[in-house]
C-alpha positions as CSV (number, residue, x, y, z in Angstrom):
1,M,0.0,0.0,0.0
2,E,2.8,2.4,0.8
3,Q,4.3,1.8,-2.6
4,I,1.1,2.9,-4.3
5,I,0.9,6.0,-2.1
6,T,4.5,6.8,-2.9
7,L,3.9,6.3,-6.6
8,S,0.8,8.6,-6.5
9,I,2.7,11.3,-4.8
10,I,5.6,11.0,-7.3
11,M,3.0,11.3,-10.2
12,I,1.5,14.4,-8.6
13,A,4.9,15.9,-8.1
14,I,6.0,15.2,-11.7
15,G,2.8,16.6,-13.2
16,A,3.0,19.7,-11.0
17,F,6.7,20.3,-11.9
18,I,6.0,20.0,-15.6
19,Y,2.9,22.3,-15.4
20,I,4.6,24.9,-13.2
21,S,7.9,25.0,-15.2
22,K,6.3,25.2,-18.6
23,Y,2.7,26.4,-18.5
24,K,2.1,28.3,-15.3
25,N,1.9,31.8,-16.8
26,K,1.5,30.8,-20.5
27,G,-1.7,28.8,-20.4
28,K,-2.7,26.1,-22.8
29,P,-0.5,25.8,-25.9
30,K,-2.1,27.0,-29.1
31,I,-2.7,24.6,-32.0
32,G,-3.9,25.1,-35.5
33,I,-1.6,28.1,-36.2
34,K,-0.2,28.3,-39.7
35,R,3.5,27.5,-39.6
36,D,6.2,27.7,-42.2
37,K,8.2,24.6,-41.2
38,L,6.9,21.1,-40.4
39,S,9.1,21.0,-37.3
40,D,7.1,23.8,-35.8
41,Y,3.9,21.7,-36.1
42,F,5.7,18.9,-34.3
43,K,6.8,21.2,-31.6
44,D,3.2,22.4,-31.1
45,Y,2.0,18.8,-30.9
46,V,4.7,17.9,-28.3
47,D,3.8,21.0,-26.2
48,L,0.1,20.1,-26.3
49,K,0.8,16.5,-25.3
50,S,3.1,17.6,-22.5
51,Y,0.4,19.9,-21.2
52,W,-2.3,17.3,-21.1
53,T,0.1,14.7,-19.7
54,S,1.0,17.0,-16.8
55,I,-2.6,17.6,-16.0
56,A,-3.4,13.8,-16.3
57,F,-0.6,12.9,-13.9
58,I,-2.0,15.3,-11.3
59,V,-5.6,14.1,-11.7
60,V,-4.7,10.4,-11.7
61,G,-2.4,10.8,-8.7
62,V,-5.0,12.7,-6.7
63,T,-7.8,10.2,-7.7
64,I,-5.7,7.3,-6.5
65,L,-4.9,9.0,-3.2
66,I,-8.6,9.7,-2.6
67,A,-9.5,6.1,-3.5
68,I,-6.9,4.8,-1.1
69,L,-8.2,7.1,1.6
70,I,-11.8,6.0,1.1
71,I,-10.8,2.3,1.1
72,E,-8.8,2.7,4.3
73,L,-11.7,4.5,6.0
74,V,-14.3,1.9,4.9
75,F,-12.2,-1.2,5.8
76,S,-10.6,-0.1,9.0
């Protein structure tokens, strides 16, 4: 059980670090903007995936911690 809690906290920390370091004051990355080079489209795609991954890490980590808390309260 402690391993799952530790993993959840690590997931939350990684997601928060990515979000704070890249997107805190910038907001959601823009997509669909006309670009001159194909590499710029790839960069936009990677930025968007990184944004959603950071949010997903935070949400999944918090959900797992809440589920563990509920399970511990019900079965103890």
